[in-house]
MARMINU-713080 format. One line per 3 residues: their letters; for each residue x, y, z of C-alpha. Coordinates in nm, 4 decimals, always signed. Example, Ala and Ser with C-alpha at 12.3 -4.5 7.8 and 13.67 -1.06 7.14 Angstrom:
2
AS	+1.2300,-0.4500,+0.7800  +1.3670,-0.1060,+0.7140
***
This chain:
449
MVR	+15.2945,+2.8203,+14.4795  +15.5857,+2.9930,+14.3069  +15.5055,+3.0739,+13.9453
HIL	+15.7865,+3.0951,+13.6910  +15.6761,+3.3264,+13.4085  +15.8453,+3.4348,+13.0860
IRN	+15.7326,+3.7414,+12.8921  +15.9222,+3.7452,+12.5649  +15.9798,+3.9820,+12.2739
ARI	+15.8158,+4.2835,+12.4392  +15.9026,+4.6402,+12.3480  +16.0111,+4.7507,+12.6954
VNE	+15.9811,+5.1174,+12.7980  +16.1811,+5.1962,+13.1096  +16.4009,+5.4762,+13.2448
GSV	+16.4045,+5.6737,+12.9204  +16.4914,+5.3768,+12.6977  +16.2883,+5.1629,+12.4606
YTG	+16.4236,+4.8191,+12.3689  +16.3112,+4.4690,+12.2796  +16.3609,+4.2135,+12.5510
CVV	+16.2405,+3.9308,+12.7715  +16.1456,+3.9487,+13.1381  +16.1386,+3.6537,+13.3769
LKD	+15.9126,+3.6668,+13.6849  +15.9514,+3.4499,+13.9916  +15.8079,+3.4674,+14.3434
RRI	+15.6393,+3.8119,+14.3067  +15.9535,+3.9722,+14.1661  +16.1350,+4.0386,+13.8408
ARI	+16.4018,+3.7707,+13.8400  +16.5864,+3.8468,+13.5159  +16.5793,+4.0909,+13.2250
FRG	+16.7303,+4.0035,+12.8875  +16.7617,+4.2509,+12.6019  +16.8537,+4.2409,+12.2361
HKA	+16.7998,+3.9960,+11.9485  +16.9286,+3.6999,+12.1534  +16.7173,+3.7764,+12.4609
EEE	+16.4705,+3.4903,+12.4104  +16.7486,+3.2368,+12.3563  +16.9399,+3.3611,+12.6614
AAA	+16.6290,+3.3485,+12.8828  +16.5571,+2.9884,+12.7839  +16.9178,+2.8829,+12.8382
CCG	+16.9429,+3.0541,+13.1750  +16.6053,+2.9885,+13.3319  +16.4804,+2.6587,+13.1898
SFD	+16.1062,+2.5871,+13.1664  +15.8232,+2.8198,+13.2632  +15.4754,+2.7804,+13.4104
IDI	+15.3495,+3.0620,+13.1878  +15.5095,+3.1677,+12.8583  +15.3706,+3.4853,+12.6985
DAT	+15.4731,+3.5939,+12.3507  +15.4550,+3.9738,+12.3669  +15.5676,+4.0356,+12.0093
GKI	+15.4217,+4.3659,+11.8926  +15.3242,+4.4683,+12.2461  +15.4623,+4.7408,+12.4716
MIP	+15.5678,+4.6663,+12.8291  +15.5668,+4.9378,+13.0938  +15.5949,+4.9272,+13.4741
GII	+15.2610,+4.9178,+13.6545  +15.1128,+5.2657,+13.6820  +15.1218,+5.4257,+14.0275
DDQ	+14.8269,+5.6649,+14.0599  +14.8952,+5.9330,+14.3214  +14.5359,+6.0598,+14.3424
VHF	+14.2183,+5.8523,+14.3575  +13.8879,+5.8772,+14.5440  +13.7556,+5.5234,+14.5918
REP	+13.4811,+5.6528,+14.8295  +13.5051,+5.3741,+15.0868  +13.4426,+5.3881,+15.3795
GLT	+13.1045,+5.5542,+15.3941  +13.0180,+5.6567,+15.0378  +12.9792,+5.3160,+14.8787
RKG	+12.6782,+5.4205,+14.6699  +12.9326,+5.6191,+14.4671  +13.2234,+5.3741,+14.4637
TMI	+13.3768,+5.0826,+14.6531  +13.7280,+4.9567,+14.7113  +13.6445,+4.6370,+14.5257
QES	+13.4841,+4.7872,+14.2154  +13.7126,+5.0885,+14.1760  +14.0284,+4.8814,+14.2255
RAA	+13.9026,+4.6284,+13.9703  +13.8589,+4.9175,+13.7291  +14.2103,+5.0415,+13.8133
LLG	+14.3512,+4.6970,+13.7376  +14.1926,+4.6966,+13.3912  +14.3363,+5.0438,+13.3323
GVT	+14.6944,+4.9292,+13.3886  +14.7078,+5.0910,+13.7324  +14.8759,+4.8566,+13.9798
SVM	+14.9084,+5.0885,+14.2828  +14.6875,+5.3710,+14.4087  +14.7019,+5.6436,+14.6712
DMP	+14.3517,+5.7099,+14.7991  +14.2267,+6.0412,+14.9360  +14.0886,+6.0994,+15.2884
NNL	+13.7538,+6.2665,+15.2073  +13.5504,+5.9624,+15.3071  +13.2569,+5.9394,+15.5475
PPI	+13.3781,+5.9766,+15.8150  +13.6893,+6.1557,+15.6865  +14.0296,+5.9982,+15.7500
ITA	+14.1665,+6.2639,+15.9839  +14.3097,+6.0591,+16.2723  +14.5746,+5.7895,+16.2999
ASL	+14.3071,+5.5502,+16.4232  +14.0791,+5.6048,+16.1232  +14.3773,+5.5663,+15.8889
EEK	+14.4646,+5.2316,+16.0474  +14.1029,+5.1175,+16.0163  +14.1058,+5.2043,+15.6467
YIL	+14.4176,+4.9907,+15.5917  +14.2473,+4.7008,+15.7682  +13.9377,+4.7490,+15.5517
ARD	+14.1495,+4.7413,+15.2358  +14.3329,+4.4148,+15.3062  +14.0773,+4.1788,+15.1573
KMY	+13.9116,+4.4193,+14.9148  +14.1750,+4.5853,+14.7001  +14.2646,+4.4373,+14.3606
VNY	+14.5668,+4.6688,+14.3348  +14.8396,+4.7772,+14.5773  +14.7486,+5.0751,+14.7934
AFY	+14.8378,+5.3600,+15.0255  +14.6205,+5.6220,+15.1943  +14.6517,+5.9918,+15.2710
LGA	+14.5758,+6.1427,+15.6095  +14.3556,+6.4523,+15.5851  +14.4029,+6.7935,+15.7439
TNT	+14.1240,+7.0130,+15.8811  +14.1149,+7.3430,+16.0670  +14.0895,+7.1524,+16.3965
NTH	+14.3007,+6.8344,+16.3822  +14.6560,+6.9716,+16.3838  +14.7410,+6.7774,+16.7009
EVL	+14.6447,+6.4519,+16.5248  +14.8269,+6.4952,+16.1942  +15.1510,+6.6073,+16.3570
KPV	+15.1829,+6.2748,+16.5388  +15.4135,+6.0201,+16.3718  +15.1919,+5.8033,+16.1488
KQS	+15.2977,+5.4806,+15.9776  +15.2125,+5.4089,+15.6135  +15.0454,+5.7397,+15.5229
CGL	+15.1567,+5.8549,+15.1781  +15.1206,+6.2177,+15.2853  +14.9038,+6.4867,+15.4384
KIF	+14.6225,+6.6065,+15.2137  +14.5241,+6.9699,+15.2567  +14.2131,+7.0951,+15.0786
MGS	+14.2961,+7.4661,+15.0453  +13.9768,+7.4925,+14.8406  +13.6592,+7.3018,+14.9257
STG	+13.5652,+6.9995,+14.7189  +13.3654,+6.6812,+14.7769  +13.3606,+6.6329,+15.1534
NML	+13.3788,+6.8920,+15.4302  +13.7559,+6.9171,+15.4700  +13.8378,+7.2775,+15.3775
TDD	+14.1522,+7.3927,+15.5611  +14.1784,+7.7696,+15.5266  +14.2797,+7.9013,+15.8697
PGV	+14.6103,+8.0913,+15.8156  +14.7444,+7.9915,+16.1556  +14.6690,+7.6249,+16.0959
LNT	+14.8292,+7.6339,+15.7490  +15.1449,+7.7917,+15.8899  +15.1623,+7.5260,+16.1604
LFG	+15.1128,+7.2410,+15.9145  +15.3665,+7.3671,+15.6606  +15.6091,+7.4511,+15.9382
KYK	+15.5892,+7.1324,+16.1419  +15.4657,+6.8433,+15.9258  +15.7683,+6.6285,+15.8413
GLI	+15.6406,+6.4367,+15.5389  +15.4907,+6.5167,+15.1994  +15.2074,+6.7703,+15.1895
ATH	+14.9684,+6.7260,+14.8968  +14.7391,+7.0206,+14.8252  +14.4178,+7.0931,+14.6418
CED	+14.4688,+7.4601,+14.5536  +14.1690,+7.6856,+14.4906  +14.0976,+8.0115,+14.6725
ESL	+13.7658,+7.9712,+14.8499  +13.6812,+8.3414,+14.8839  +13.7253,+8.4045,+14.5109
IRD	+13.5091,+8.1010,+14.4291  +13.2324,+8.2221,+14.6620  +13.2374,+8.5692,+14.5054
NLD	+13.2196,+8.4204,+14.1556  +12.9354,+8.1896,+14.2565  +12.7370,+8.4747,+14.4133
KAK	+12.7664,+8.6741,+14.0899  +12.6488,+8.3757,+13.8861  +12.3508,+8.3232,+14.1188
TCY	+12.2575,+8.6898,+14.0804  +12.2450,+8.6464,+13.7022  +12.1009,+8.2957,+13.6720
GDQ	+11.9422,+8.2015,+14.0023  +11.9588,+7.8226,+14.0446  +11.9868,+7.7668,+13.6674
IPV	+12.3565,+7.8401,+13.6254  +12.4912,+7.7014,+13.2944  +12.7523,+7.4319,+13.3557
MLH	+12.9988,+7.6007,+13.1187  +13.0338,+7.8761,+13.3812  +13.2095,+7.6264,+13.6082
TSI	+13.5392,+7.7422,+13.4564  +13.4733,+8.1054,+13.5493  +13.3289,+8.0223,+13.8941
RSR	+13.6161,+7.7954,+13.9963  +13.8382,+8.0286,+13.8022  +14.2010,+8.0347,+13.6974
EAC	+14.2522,+8.3294,+13.9355  +14.1284,+8.1139,+14.2247  +14.3757,+7.8392,+14.1326
IAS	+14.6687,+8.0769,+14.0877  +14.6045,+8.2620,+14.4152  +14.5827,+7.9414,+14.6180
TRK	+14.8833,+7.7804,+14.4504  +15.0852,+8.0954,+14.5192  +14.9854,+8.0733,+14.8861
AVD	+15.0926,+7.7069,+14.9075  +15.4199,+7.7786,+14.7302  +15.4970,+8.0749,+14.9559
LAL	+15.4386,+7.8586,+15.2631  +15.6594,+7.5816,+15.1241  +15.9338,+7.8321,+15.0482
KYR	+15.9037,+7.9862,+15.3937  +15.9299,+7.6560,+15.5777  +16.1239,+7.4470,+15.3209
SRL	+15.8283,+7.2067,+15.3151  +15.7939,+6.9042,+15.0904  +15.4971,+7.0138,+14.8773
HIL	+15.3193,+6.8267,+14.5964  +15.0462,+7.0344,+14.4295  +14.7766,+6.8195,+14.2734
HIS	+14.5793,+6.8600,+13.9476  +14.7425,+7.1691,+13.7992  +14.4932,+7.3318,+13.5622
TKE	+14.6497,+7.6581,+13.4388  +14.9613,+7.7574,+13.2489  +15.0344,+8.0296,+13.5078
EIE	+15.0611,+7.7750,+13.7905  +15.3186,+7.5776,+13.5929  +15.5399,+7.8844,+13.5625
LIG	+15.4909,+7.9796,+13.9283  +15.5800,+7.6315,+14.0546  +15.8749,+7.6041,+13.8178
KAS	+16.0346,+7.9204,+13.9567  +15.9697,+7.8137,+14.3173  +16.1217,+7.4692,+14.2619
LVN	+16.4529,+7.6317,+14.1710  +16.4660,+7.7630,+14.5289  +16.3030,+7.4609,+14.6958
PGI	+16.3410,+7.1422,+14.4858  +16.0936,+6.9776,+14.7237  +15.8094,+7.1591,+14.5462
TCE	+15.6570,+6.9337,+14.2793  +15.3227,+6.9023,+14.1035  +15.0791,+6.6700,+13.9291
ASL	+14.8558,+6.6812,+13.6231  +14.5318,+6.4845,+13.6277  +14.3526,+6.3027,+13.3477
PHI	+14.0600,+6.5488,+13.3272  +14.2951,+6.8405,+13.2589  +14.4977,+6.6653,+12.9885
WFT	+14.1917,+6.5154,+12.8156  +13.9087,+6.7708,+12.8324  +13.8809,+7.1490,+12.7832
QQD	+13.6042,+7.3964,+12.8637  +13.4680,+7.3460,+12.5110  +13.3652,+6.9954,+12.6172
YAR	+13.0978,+7.1230,+12.8595  +12.8679,+7.1637,+12.5601  +12.8846,+6.7884,+12.4951
FGT	+12.9281,+6.6379,+12.8416  +12.7655,+6.8911,+13.0744  +12.7978,+6.8048,+13.4438
QIK	+12.9652,+6.4723,+13.3581  +13.2950,+6.6608,+13.3394  +13.2303,+6.8966,+13.6287
CNP	+13.5376,+6.8553,+13.8497  +13.7493,+7.0635,+14.0850  +13.9622,+7.2394,+13.9751
SVK	+13.7590,+7.3020,+13.6613  +13.8878,+7.2022,+13.3201  +14.0010,+7.5165,+13.1453
TAE	+14.1156,+7.6325,+12.8018  +14.2766,+7.4381,+12.5196  +14.5808,+7.6612,+12.5720
DRE	+14.6039,+7.5502,+12.9354  +14.5726,+7.1860,+12.8298  +14.8558,+7.2241,+12.5809
AIL	+15.0723,+7.3960,+12.8419  +15.0129,+7.1084,+13.0844  +15.1049,+6.8479,+12.8226
EAI	+15.4191,+7.0412,+12.7318  +15.5168,+7.0674,+13.0988  +15.4780,+6.6896,+13.1431
EKR	+15.7005,+6.6346,+12.8419  +15.9631,+6.8740,+12.9815  +15.9341,+6.7144,+13.3318
NIQ	+15.8153,+7.0454,+13.4791  +15.5076,+6.8537,+13.5933  +15.6344,+6.5415,+13.7650
TIG	+15.3358,+6.3059,+13.7949  +15.0070,+6.2156,+13.6288  +14.7117,+6.0987,+13.8393
SDH	+14.3641,+5.9961,+13.7364  +14.1816,+6.1954,+14.0081  +13.9261,+5.9155,+13.9733
APH	+13.6208,+6.0486,+14.1603  +13.2938,+5.8622,+14.0983  +12.9424,+5.9804,+14.1741
TWE	+12.6151,+5.8135,+14.0833  +12.4609,+5.8917,+13.7451  +12.1535,+6.0343,+13.9210
EKQ	+12.3705,+6.2744,+14.1224  +12.5537,+6.3953,+13.8131  +12.2281,+6.4553,+13.6223
QNY	+12.1198,+6.7279,+13.8639  +12.1551,+7.0957,+13.7756  +12.4881,+7.2762,+13.8074
LAA	+12.4498,+7.3753,+14.1717  +12.3405,+7.0296,+14.2880  +12.5616,+6.8064,+14.0733
PSG	+12.8777,+6.7025,+14.2644  +13.2260,+6.7452,+14.1193  +13.4277,+6.4417,+14.0119
IPL	+13.4795,+6.2118,+13.7139  +13.5300,+5.8304,+13.6977  +13.8237,+5.7678,+13.4608
IQH	+14.0729,+5.5211,+13.6086  +13.9657,+5.2175,+13.4039  +14.0971,+5.3835,+13.0880
TCQ	+14.4094,+5.5522,+13.2266  +14.6516,+5.3584,+13.0084  +14.4425,+5.3925,+12.6924
MLM	+14.3883,+5.7653,+12.7389  +14.7613,+5.8162,+12.7746  +14.8389,+5.5960,+12.4751
DLV	+14.5959,+5.8007,+12.2637  +14.7900,+6.1118,+12.3644  +15.1121,+5.9329,+12.2644
RQE	+14.9635,+5.8429,+11.9257  +14.8573,+6.2054,+11.8781  +15.2188,+6.3054,+11.9607
SLS	+15.0985,+6.5169,+12.2531  +15.3249,+6.3107,+12.4826  +15.6132,+6.0707,+12.4316
ITS	+15.5785,+5.7241,+12.5776  +15.8962,+5.7715,+12.7828  +15.7439,+6.0837,+12.9414
VVD	+15.4242,+5.8918,+13.0225  +15.6215,+5.6165,+13.1957  +15.8320,+5.8705,+13.3847
ACC	+15.5246,+6.0595,+13.5121  +15.3049,+5.7571,+13.5834  +15.5604,+5.5073,+13.7145
HQP	+15.9102,+5.6345,+13.7912  +15.8367,+5.9722,+13.9492  +15.5569,+5.8594,+14.1846
ARL	+15.7907,+5.5898,+14.3162  +16.0690,+5.8436,+14.3690  +15.8616,+6.1270,+14.5133
FGI	+15.6633,+5.9134,+14.7579  +15.9511,+5.6852,+14.8572  +15.7878,+5.3679,+14.7253
KDR	+16.0387,+5.0868,+14.7481  +16.0940,+4.8314,+14.4690  +15.8156,+4.9529,+14.2410
GFI	+15.7758,+5.1910,+13.9485  +16.0629,+5.0508,+13.7416  +16.1408,+4.7399,+13.5397
REG	+16.4464,+4.6271,+13.7342  +16.5704,+4.2914,+13.8532  +16.4648,+4.2333,+14.2144
YYA	+16.1706,+4.4747,+14.1945  +15.8091,+4.3677,+14.2404  +15.6651,+4.2382,+13.9148
DLV	+15.4003,+4.5063,+13.8602  +15.3887,+4.5126,+13.4806  +15.1513,+4.6126,+13.2019
LID	+15.1432,+4.4903,+12.8434  +14.9777,+4.7212,+12.5907  +14.8633,+4.6199,+12.2432
PAK	+14.9031,+4.9357,+12.0293  +14.7442,+4.7656,+11.7262  +14.4206,+4.6533,+11.8949
GQL	+14.1769,+4.9311,+11.9734  +13.8721,+4.9256,+12.1984  +13.5280,+5.0840,+12.1802
VTK	+13.4121,+5.1646,+12.5341  +13.0676,+5.0319,+12.6214  +12.8708,+5.0587,+12.9440
SQL	+12.8741,+4.6817,+12.9947  +13.2554,+4.6873,+13.0207  +13.2659,+4.9401,+13.3057
EYA	+13.3701,+4.8025,+13.6437  +13.2812,+5.1162,+13.8391  +13.0076,+5.0935,+14.0983
CKW	+12.8525,+5.4025,+13.9346  +12.8460,+5.2311,+13.5894  +12.9099,+5.5394,+13.3769
SPV	+13.2020,+5.7267,+13.2256  +13.2371,+6.0259,+12.9910  +13.4600,+5.8109,+12.7657
EGH	+13.1746,+5.5670,+12.6995  +13.1434,+5.5447,+12.3207  +13.5040,+5.6512,+12.2620
QFS	+13.7176,+5.4369,+12.0315  +14.0612,+5.3995,+12.1875  +14.3553,+5.3232,+11.9616
SSV	+14.5118,+5.0645,+12.1950  +14.4166,+4.8094,+12.4584  +14.5643,+4.6665,+12.7769
SHV	+14.6401,+4.3015,+12.7080  +14.8008,+4.1830,+13.0357  +14.8406,+4.3228,+13.3873
FIN	+15.0692,+4.1625,+13.6456  +15.0545,+4.2595,+14.0133  +15.3230,+4.1238,+14.2454
GTL	+15.4115,+3.8607,+13.9858  +15.0546,+3.7373,+13.9355  +14.8792,+3.7640,+13.5999
AAE	+14.5590,+3.9325,+13.7205  +14.3977,+4.0620,+13.3997  +14.4131,+3.9585,+13.0353
NGQ	+14.2455,+4.1176,+12.7332  +14.0040,+4.3264,+12.9342  +13.9010,+4.0479,+13.1724
IIL	+14.0013,+4.0024,+13.5363  +14.1350,+3.6496,+13.5819  +14.1714,+3.6499,+13.9587
KPP	+14.2229,+3.8728,+14.2581  +14.5995,+3.9159,+14.2881  +14.7939,+3.9283,+14.6154
TLP	+14.8075,+4.3004,+14.6934  +15.0139,+4.4926,+14.9452  +15.0455,+4.8354,+15.1059
IL	+15.3119,+5.0216,+14.9086  +15.4526,+5.2172,+15.2037
***
């Protein structure tokens, strides 16, 4: 049944502008946009009656967030996370589309396994979706075949959760030289990390303090690997997107390279714009992630680069593990943090603190992912586009409690945090799917590529 919906008097943030207006939704799409003090009157005169009429006075409207880096863990690792639970959490966080990583069990490293993952997602996902194909040292013949719907080739140039390290120089040259789409990289130099870890083991045995994670998975390891990826992209004119930048030096390195090859872009992730190494004392292994969170100076440099558009996208890098796994000692505890349910609120707190402008947030979370990944008819509030929309109440805060968490793992390092805003409404493909922190129904979701 076609639903005719009016959202009126919202403060709309879109394409660098902020204005008051009304948006009409019909048949999964944005039918009309009216702006100015007569917008409500014009909408009523033009469009008649509505099935749903939402007064958004005092609320902020943004396009649905497109998250370019999530780890939903399914197939194979469902004790950590599931497509259903993690996508429900994404929905509550104002995220309407996700791009999921290939380090599953088994890993998504063939066209056949990628197709199976899309089939698996059809009836499970509460948000729109796309999936990466993963590279290894031995599957070059597979990933160079034409593949439909993949959002890119993920190359782990440093090892992380899952056994997908790709470090063979010949393989990397082949992939950067011959892969025709977007290459997304995890950049950490494995040899430097191993040397750092061996030194830590010599000093501490198996009781390494978690705060040494920053010096084990060090800034030097990130810089060296990012330089290698950039040099390959410059050599072959590759389309390169470097994920979860964690140091100020990488920002400068990528910025210079992008002047030569504009196809080199990068992403900041929520852990690196929210936490610093000082937070290990409070959170311990809860905030152990790869790359490691680093200094307050690095965090400020990342935020400044987002504001200046030198970092193009923001992803959650949502990566759940069970509470029991994360409570192990440093060596045993896996890396990864569940954060996606509070994406919008975390970003709005940064806006309130004046660390980011709201137009920069919308550019990095909505507009740029759509542009960089070639996502059609999403990421903007435009007539004819899919009605993926989020309403934010900046005057109604939220205290995070465990009972609210949708994650399969049922924990988050932001539990107990008082956010300054809340997500009041989330529309996916024209369907009101969540309201005031509650999921109303499973919306019709689609592959975004």
